NUZA-777182 format. One line per 3 residues: number of its first residue (from 1); for each residue z negated, y, x of N, C-alpha, C. Coordinates in nm, 3 decimals, always signed. Layout:
BEGIN
NUM	Z Y X Z Y X Z Y X  ...
This chain:
BEGIN
1	-6.672 +4.459 +5.866 -6.639 +4.477 +5.734 -6.482 +4.589 +5.725  -6.433 +4.594 +5.649 -6.290 +4.627 +5.648 -6.312 +4.739 +5.504  -6.231 +4.806 +5.496 -6.264 +4.920 +5.371 -6.203 +4.857 +5.235
4	-6.133 +4.798 +5.236 -6.133 +4.696 +5.141 -6.241 +4.601 +5.053  -6.279 +4.541 +5.170 -6.411 +4.465 +5.128 -6.522 +4.566 +5.086  -6.549 +4.677 +5.150 -6.632 +4.789 +5.101 -6.616 +4.854 +4.934
7	-6.514 +4.824 +4.911 -6.438 +4.915 +4.798 -6.478 +4.780 +4.671  -6.479 +4.647 +4.690 -6.488 +4.564 +4.640 -6.614 +4.587 +4.588  -6.717 +4.557 +4.702 -6.859 +4.572 +4.662 -6.884 +4.656 +4.603
10	-6.847 +4.832 +4.609 -6.877 +4.956 +4.519 -6.820 +4.920 +4.400  -6.762 +4.861 +4.409 -6.709 +4.856 +4.242 -6.797 +4.782 +4.124  -6.843 +4.679 +4.219 -6.988 +4.600 +4.139 -7.071 +4.720 +4.120
13	-7.097 +4.781 +4.193 -7.239 +4.858 +4.171 -7.190 +4.982 +4.077  -7.067 +5.039 +4.083 -7.040 +5.142 +3.988 -7.098 +5.158 +3.859  -7.142 +5.052 +3.781 -7.185 +5.067 +3.682 -7.311 +5.062 +3.656
16	-7.376 +5.053 +3.783 -7.511 +5.057 +3.799 -7.603 +5.146 +3.795  -7.663 +5.215 +3.762 -7.733 +5.341 +3.767 -7.882 +5.313 +3.870  -7.906 +5.384 +3.982 -8.003 +5.395 +4.067 -8.118 +5.500 +4.011
19	-8.244 +5.390 +3.998 -8.346 +5.449 +3.963 -8.378 +5.605 +3.948  -8.443 +5.655 +3.868 -8.453 +5.789 +3.873 -8.512 +5.831 +4.009  -8.658 +5.746 +4.023 -8.714 +5.799 +4.139 -8.656 +5.800 +4.281
22	-8.578 +5.697 +4.275 -8.498 +5.686 +4.433 -8.436 +5.793 +4.431  -8.339 +5.850 +4.302 -8.245 +5.934 +4.311 -8.325 +6.099 +4.363  -8.445 +6.102 +4.299 -8.545 +6.230 +4.327 -8.603 +6.188 +4.471
25	-8.618 +6.115 +4.531 -8.667 +6.101 +4.667 -8.565 +6.155 +4.779  -8.442 +6.071 +4.732 -8.302 +6.132 +4.798 -8.291 +6.269 +4.796  -8.300 +6.322 +4.696 -8.255 +6.456 +4.707 -8.349 +6.563 +4.729
28	-8.486 +6.492 +4.772 -8.611 +6.627 +4.824 -8.546 +6.584 +4.967  -8.519 +6.472 +5.051 -8.552 +6.414 +5.131 -8.394 +6.518 +5.198  -8.306 +6.499 +5.139 -8.171 +6.571 +5.142 -8.212 +6.755 +5.155
31	-8.271 +6.808 +5.087 -8.339 +6.938 +5.084 -8.446 +6.961 +5.191  -8.510 +6.876 +5.225 -8.563 +6.892 +5.339 -8.516 +6.888 +5.473  -8.408 +6.815 +5.485 -8.337 +6.805 +5.568 -8.237 +6.921 +5.608
34	-8.176 +6.967 +5.525 -8.111 +7.132 +5.472 -8.192 +7.214 +5.555  -8.304 +7.289 +5.473 -8.395 +7.339 +5.514 -8.459 +7.351 +5.663  -8.469 +7.252 +5.701 -8.530 +7.230 +5.838 -8.394 +7.285 +5.952
37	-8.263 +7.241 +5.877 -8.182 +7.266 +5.958 -8.101 +7.429 +5.929  -8.109 +7.451 +5.837 -8.063 +7.597 +5.810 -8.170 +7.724 +5.883  -8.341 +7.640 +5.951 -8.423 +7.742 +6.006 -8.399 +7.704 +6.143
40	-8.344 +7.632 +6.206 -8.327 +7.605 +6.332 -8.154 +7.680 +6.346  -8.122 +7.672 +6.277 -7.940 +7.745 +6.293 -7.993 +7.942 +6.323  -8.079 +7.968 +6.221 -8.167 +8.104 +6.218 -8.192 +8.130 +6.346
43	-8.313 +8.043 +6.393 -8.371 +8.032 +6.558 -8.258 +8.061 +6.604  -8.167 +7.979 +6.660 -8.093 +7.970 +6.730 -7.976 +8.103 +6.783  -7.978 +8.168 +6.626 -7.914 +8.295 +6.625 -7.993 +8.397 +6.685
46	-8.139 +8.385 +6.699 -8.236 +8.493 +6.716 -8.243 +8.486 +6.889  -8.238 +8.348 +6.917 -8.241 +8.345 +7.068 -8.159 +8.449 +7.183  -8.037 +8.494 +7.128 -7.941 +8.534 +7.232 -8.035 +8.671 +7.216
49	-8.001 +8.755 +7.119 -8.083 +8.885 +7.101 -8.172 +8.895 +7.180  -8.296 +8.782 +7.208 -8.411 +8.813 +7.240 -8.448 +8.778 +7.427  -8.351 +8.696 +7.397 -8.290 +8.668 +7.558 -8.235 +8.821 +7.633
52	-8.142 +8.854 +7.551 -8.094 +8.978 +7.604 -8.211 +9.077 +7.633  -8.320 +9.134 +7.525 -8.364 +9.217 +7.518 -8.499 +9.149 +7.658  -8.535 +9.101 +7.688 -8.617 +9.031 +7.762 -8.514 +9.076 +7.903
55	-8.413 +9.027 +7.909 -8.329 +9.044 +8.074 -8.319 +9.235 +8.082  -8.289 +9.282 +7.941 -8.231 +9.436 +7.983 -8.422 +9.525 +8.012  -8.566 +9.420 +7.958 -8.673 +9.485 +7.986 -8.690 +9.485 +8.137
58	-8.673 +9.358 +8.155 -8.723 +9.315 +8.292 -8.620 +9.426 +8.445  -8.480 +9.400 +8.348 -8.368 +9.491 +8.467 -8.424 +9.641 +8.490  -8.446 +9.703 +8.316 -8.437 +9.849 +8.350 -8.569 +9.900 +8.338
61	-8.672 +9.827 +8.345 -8.832 +9.887 +8.369 -8.793 +9.967 +8.462  -8.922 +10.016 +8.487 -8.952 +10.094 +8.614 -9.047 +10.018 +8.702  -8.977 +10.025 +8.819 -9.097 +9.922 +8.902 -9.207 +9.992 +8.953
64	-9.299 +9.950 +8.937 -9.444 +9.992 +8.962 -9.440 +10.057 +9.097  -9.518 +10.181 +9.124 -9.547 +10.283 +9.242 -9.595 +10.148 +9.351  -9.552 +10.207 +9.480 -9.590 +10.162 +9.637 -9.766 +10.114 +9.622
67	-9.831 +10.051 +9.668 -9.932 +10.046 +9.676 -10.002 +10.129 +9.747  -10.124 +10.240 +9.742 -10.162 +10.343 +9.815 -10.162 +10.308 +9.958  -10.124 +10.419 +10.072 -10.135 +10.342 +10.173 -10.284 +10.359 +10.251
70	-10.381 +10.283 +10.301 -10.492 +10.304 +10.332 -10.504 +10.418 +10.450  -10.600 +10.483 +10.471 -10.618 +10.540 +10.563 -10.763 +10.520 +10.634  -10.747 +10.492 +10.762 -10.855 +10.420 +10.838 -10.987 +10.544 +10.860
73	-11.093 +10.518 +10.839 -11.217 +10.602 +10.837 -11.325 +10.585 +10.952  -11.315 +10.621 +11.006 -11.454 +10.595 +11.144 -11.359 +10.618 +11.278  -11.418 +10.550 +11.323 -11.374 +10.591 +11.499 -11.196 +10.517 +11.482
76	-11.140 +10.614 +11.519 -10.990 +10.578 +11.597 -10.902 +10.644 +11.631  -10.803 +10.651 +11.670 -10.729 +10.765 +11.726 -10.724 +10.905 +11.679  -10.735 +10.902 +11.554 -10.744 +11.002 +11.450 -10.858 +11.097 +11.441
79	-10.986 +10.995 +11.472 -11.113 +11.044 +11.410 -11.131 +11.201 +11.462  -11.253 +11.240 +11.404 -11.256 +11.391 +11.412 -11.423 +11.354 +11.506  -11.387 +11.434 +11.609 -11.487 +11.388 +11.742 -11.597 +11.502 +11.687
82	-11.591 +11.586 +11.619 -11.704 +11.675 +11.600 -11.696 +11.715 +11.476  -11.843 +11.747 +11.407 -11.872 +11.763 +11.245 -11.960 +11.873 +11.304  -11.956 +11.986 +11.175 -12.029 +12.115 +11.191 -12.091 +12.118 +11.066
85	-12.228 +12.126 +11.018 -12.296 +12.135 +10.893 -12.369 +12.302 +10.957  -12.380 +12.429 +10.860 -12.429 +12.512 +10.874 -12.513 +12.567 +10.799  -12.642 +12.617 +10.829 -12.750 +12.685 +10.717 -12.763 +12.805 +10.722
88	-12.760 +12.870 +10.619 -12.828 +13.014 +10.644 -12.975 +13.060 +10.579  -13.023 +13.148 +10.665 -13.179 +13.190 +10.613 -13.168 +13.360 +10.543  -13.162 +13.357 +10.445 -13.181 +13.497 +10.423 -13.299 +13.539 +10.379
91	-13.400 +13.586 +10.384 -13.533 +13.609 +10.364 -13.641 +13.498 +10.403  -13.642 +13.435 +10.240 -13.764 +13.356 +10.256 -13.640 +13.185 +10.204  -13.510 +13.246 +10.165 -13.452 +13.127 +10.120 -13.365 +13.053 +10.217
94	-13.329 +12.946 +10.209 -13.296 +12.877 +10.327 -13.172 +12.778 +10.249  -13.039 +12.778 +10.277 -12.944 +12.699 +10.211 -12.813 +12.654 +10.288  -12.733 +12.552 +10.269 -12.629 +12.528 +10.311 -12.527 +12.666 +10.312
97	-12.474 +12.680 +10.425 -12.360 +12.796 +10.408 -12.227 +12.725 +10.380  -12.216 +12.823 +10.238 -12.054 +12.801 +10.199 -11.954 +12.905 +10.305  -11.892 +12.825 +10.369 -11.788 +12.903 +10.469 -11.707 +13.032 +10.378
100	-11.734 +13.132 +10.416 -11.657 +13.231 +10.391 -11.715 +13.311 +10.270  -11.891 +13.278 +10.251 -11.930 +13.347 +10.161 -12.003 +13.492 +10.247  -11.997 +13.635 +10.186 -12.066 +13.743 +10.253 -12.206 +13.719 +10.267
103	-12.227 +13.771 +10.385 -12.364 +13.726 +10.443 -12.442 +13.886 +10.433  -12.580 +13.918 +10.394 -12.655 +14.059 +10.427 -12.668 +14.040 +10.591  -12.692 +14.199 +10.570 -12.792 +14.184 +10.715 -12.891 +14.112 +10.766
106	-12.876 +14.066 +10.921 -13.063 +13.980 +10.889 -13.031 +13.832 +10.862  -12.937 +13.802 +10.801 -12.898 +13.661 +10.756 -12.886 +13.569 +10.903  -12.965 +13.475 +10.908 -12.983 +13.385 +11.047 -12.901 +13.252 +10.992
109	-12.780 +13.249 +11.084 -12.731 +13.101 +11.077 -12.777 +13.017 +11.158  -12.811 +12.868 +11.117 -12.799 +12.757 +11.203 -12.684 +12.677 +11.240  -12.728 +12.584 +11.324 -12.634 +12.506 +11.325 -12.644 +12.330 +11.375
112	-12.547 +12.222 +11.294 -12.616 +12.104 +11.338 -12.445 +12.076 +11.374  -12.438 +12.002 +11.510 -12.333 +11.916 +11.487 -12.342 +11.816 +11.521  -12.279 +11.718 +11.473 -12.234 +11.571 +11.499 -12.146 +11.522 +11.615
115	-12.158 +11.441 +11.721 -12.050 +11.402 +11.786 -12.030 +11.247 +11.763  -11.892 +11.243 +11.805 -11.896 +11.085 +11.794 -11.902 +11.003 +11.922  -11.866 +11.109 +12.037 -11.858 +11.055 +12.181 -11.962 +11.167 +12.258
118	-12.016 +11.140 +12.366 -12.059 +11.242 +12.451 -11.929 +11.370 +12.500  -11.991 +11.446 +12.472 -11.888 +11.586 +12.497 -11.958 +11.708 +12.509  -11.893 +11.822 +12.576 -11.923 +11.936 +12.608 -11.909 +12.034 +12.530
121	-11.988 +12.143 +12.457 -11.978 +12.154 +12.361 -11.997 +12.311 +12.374  -11.866 +12.404 +12.300 -11.919 +12.526 +12.358 -11.884 +12.578 +12.208  -11.982 +12.719 +12.209 -11.962 +12.805 +12.111 -11.888 +12.944 +12.165
124	-11.797 +12.958 +12.118 -11.743 +13.113 +12.147 -11.714 +13.205 +12.076  -11.732 +13.389 +12.110 -11.757 +13.484 +11.989 -11.608 +13.598 +12.050  -11.531 +13.615 +12.014 -11.465 +13.741 +12.061 -11.411 +13.681 +12.208
127	-11.379 +13.581 +12.222 -11.302 +13.492 +12.360 -11.427 +13.496 +12.474  -11.535 +13.516 +12.450 -11.665 +13.480 +12.538 -11.761 +13.365 +12.495  -11.809 +13.297 +12.607 -11.890 +13.129 +12.548 -12.003 +13.189 +12.553
130	-12.062 +13.214 +12.417 -12.232 +13.246 +12.446 -12.298 +13.091 +12.469  -12.242 +12.975 +12.440 -12.323 +12.847 +12.426 -12.256 +12.767 +12.483  -12.284 +12.668 +12.555 -12.253 +12.559 +12.629 -12.313 +12.466 +12.695
133	-12.308 +12.346 +12.644 -12.422 +12.203 +12.655 -12.328 +12.089 +12.645  -12.388 +11.954 +12.766 -12.365 +11.857 +12.724 -12.409 +11.787 +12.663  -12.374 +11.710 +12.565 -12.445 +11.635 +12.441 -12.382 +11.518 +12.437
136	-12.484 +11.428 +12.413 -12.485 +11.298 +12.368 -12.414 +11.274 +12.251  -12.394 +11.141 +12.190 -12.303 +11.118 +12.101 -12.429 +11.128 +11.997  -12.413 +11.187 +11.833 -12.477 +11.188 +11.792 -12.516 +11.321 +11.707
139	-12.624 +11.331 +11.634 -12.642 +11.505 +11.567 -12.753 +11.533 +11.665  -12.691 +11.684 +11.621 -12.776 +11.749 +11.713 -12.794 +11.926 +11.651  -12.944 +11.985 +11.624 -12.979 +12.087 +11.613 -12.973 +12.173 +11.690
142	-12.865 +12.270 +11.690 -12.895 +12.365 +11.794 -12.963 +12.472 +11.833  -13.018 +12.537 +11.924 -13.101 +12.631 +11.939 -12.989 +12.787 +11.936  -12.906 +12.764 +11.943 -12.803 +12.877 +11.942 -12.812 +12.892 +11.765
145	-12.803 +13.031 +11.766 -12.809 +13.077 +11.664 -12.683 +13.188 +11.613  -12.713 +13.262 +11.497 -12.586 +13.362 +11.488 -12.649 +13.473 +11.396  -12.700 +13.584 +11.408 -12.787 +13.668 +11.343 -12.681 +13.810 +11.278
148	-12.670 +13.793 +11.168 -12.600 +13.913 +11.097 -12.654 +14.056 +11.131  -12.596 +14.114 +11.211 -12.667 +14.279 +11.208 -12.596 +14.388 +11.117  -12.664 +14.470 +11.125 -12.645 +14.570 +11.037 -12.502 +14.653 +11.085
151	-12.357 +14.699 +11.002 -12.291 +14.704 +11.077 -12.162 +14.623 +11.119  -12.231 +14.482 +11.123 -12.126 +14.362 +11.161 -11.960 +14.345 +11.060  -11.872 +14.359 +11.123 -11.788 +14.325 +11.045 -11.745 +14.163 +11.049
154	-11.662 +14.108 +10.983 -11.610 +13.948 +10.969 -11.619 +13.896 +11.128  -11.671 +13.761 +11.165 -11.696 +13.734 +11.278 -11.626 +13.638 +11.270  -11.594 +13.539 +11.392 -11.503 +13.444 +11.377 -11.561 +13.344 +11.518
157	-11.629 +13.242 +11.500 -11.686 +13.145 +11.592 -11.612 +13.054 +11.610  -11.573 +12.978 +11.741 -11.499 +12.855 +11.767 -11.596 +12.764 +11.827  -11.609 +12.677 +11.739 -11.678 +12.552 +11.831 -11.580 +12.477 +11.860
160	-11.590 +12.422 +11.998 -11.531 +12.331 +12.092 -11.617 +12.227 +12.176  -11.524 +12.129 +12.149 -11.563 +11.986 +12.186 -11.476 +11.894 +12.218  -11.471 +11.865 +12.347 -11.331 +11.821 +12.443 -11.179 +11.876 +12.354
163	-11.107 +11.789 +12.273 -10.969 +11.866 +12.217 -10.995 +11.926 +12.126  -11.088 +11.939 +12.067 -11.092 +11.957 +11.905 -11.162 +12.101 +11.910  -11.136 +12.150 +11.806 -11.201 +12.334 +11.796 -11.196 +12.362 +11.635
166	-11.345 +12.375 +11.601 -11.347 +12.411 +11.489 -11.364 +12.575 +11.460  -11.321 +12.648 +11.352 -11.324 +12.783 +11.329 -11.405 +12.820 +11.220  -11.515 +12.921 +11.197 -11.593 +12.930 +11.127 -11.618 +13.094 +11.128
169	-11.576 +13.159 +10.996 -11.566 +13.291 +10.995 -11.718 +13.294 +10.954  -11.790 +13.454 +10.977 -11.885 +13.473 +10.902 -11.897 +13.603 +10.931  -12.019 +13.663 +10.825 -12.040 +13.803 +10.815 -12.061 +13.883 +10.706
172	-12.046 +13.990 +10.681 -12.097 +14.074 +10.571 -11.997 +14.099 +10.508  -11.872 +14.137 +10.577 -11.805 +14.159 +10.488 -11.639 +14.111 +10.444  -11.686 +13.977 +10.506 -11.567 +13.882 +10.471 -11.552 +13.813 +10.350
175	-11.457 +13.809 +10.284 -11.367 +13.774 +10.173 -11.248 +13.656 +10.165  -11.313 +13.542 +10.115 -11.233 +13.413 +10.150 -11.071 +13.446 +10.121  -11.066 +13.508 +9.991 -10.943 +13.565 +9.979 -10.837 +13.623 +10.083
178	-10.921 +13.687 +10.165 -10.828 +13.782 +10.270 -10.833 +13.763 +10.390  -10.970 +13.687 +10.388 -10.978 +13.640 +10.545 -11.051 +13.764 +10.648  -11.064 +13.832 +10.559 -11.121 +14.014 +10.645 -11.244 +14.033 +10.592
């Protein structure tokens, strides 16, 4: 249909008023369409700032710390071959000996060692070995003990098993801060 034919047909309809219900429905439809279009435009304008904010958060946020390094426990190349537990008896009281606590004269120290493999255990004091015995793997209560004498000063006991040495400071005058 050409433009001339359309103009002729509309000339006939120019004098006719459309029904009010049709006009109201058309206006409502047009307003709904316009409202949806405006809302969509606002959303389109909001997307770039949101995308930029998300990108900044992902690139600027600190990276999580690395996972902790797990340390193998038990038998390995770096395991402890020797474990020492010390008990002190002062009068009627028997308790674990916290290393470095001053002891009264007459206190008796008893030792329990745990070996992860068979070894020769030596206990030294002042460079002299006063206990030496080949022991199997496991826990052993040693008959060798240490008695704090009147007039003793701080003493150092060395426990050796294979290539490992544990150092124990005992005595009535020992103080943990100075080691004297």
